N, C-alpha and C positions, 0 to 999 in steps of 0.2 A: 589578083583578087580585087575585082572592081567593086564589090558590094561590102567590103570590110569597112566598118565604121571608124576605125582609127586612121590618123593621117598616114599617107603613103611615104616611103623613104627611098624607093627606087623608081627609075623612069619607066620600067616595064609595067609597073602597077598603076601608073598615072595615065589617065585617059584624056587625050585631046588638050593638053596644056603645054605643048612643046614651046610655043611662042612666049608664054609667061615665064617658063623656066629659063629660057635663054635671056629674056629681059632682066630677070633678077641676077643672073650670072654676070651680065654686062655692067651692072651698077658699080660705081667707084666710090660711092658715099660711105663714110665710116659707120653710119647708123641708118638703118632702113626700117620704116614702119609700114606694115601692110594692114590696111583697114578695109572693112567691108562687111557684108551681111554674113550671118552665121551659116556654117556648113556649105560655103561656096568653094572650098578647096584651097584657101590661103595657106594653111599650115602645110599641106601636102606639097604645094609649089615651092615653098621656102625650104622644106626639108630635102626635097629632091635636088634643088639647086645647091644647097649646102653640102650634100653628099658628093657632088661632082666638082666642088672647088678644091683647090690645092692648099688654101690657107685656112687657119682655124676660124671657126664661126661660133658665136654665142647665140643661142636661140632661147628667147624668153616667151613663154605662153602667157600673155597678159590677161587672157580670159579667166585665169584662176583668181584674179583680183576683182573680177566683176561683182562677185557676191558682196564684197565689202562696199562701203560707201564711196566708190570712185565714180566721178563724173567725167565724161568726155563729150565733146561736141564736134 
């Protein structure tokens, strides 16, 4: 489903992001932040990588907090 507006969770639905998924899977940091422009595929890359990892992952969508007075630079 290429034109579905929700984030993808399987590699088969993700288009042309194999390198990014593998880079996320190779990270060894305990906390990872992914920042970028809206609707660029950040959530999809993270969710696909998380679905392929063998250890537990906590995913927090910080975009939900944007409507409140949160500032970031």
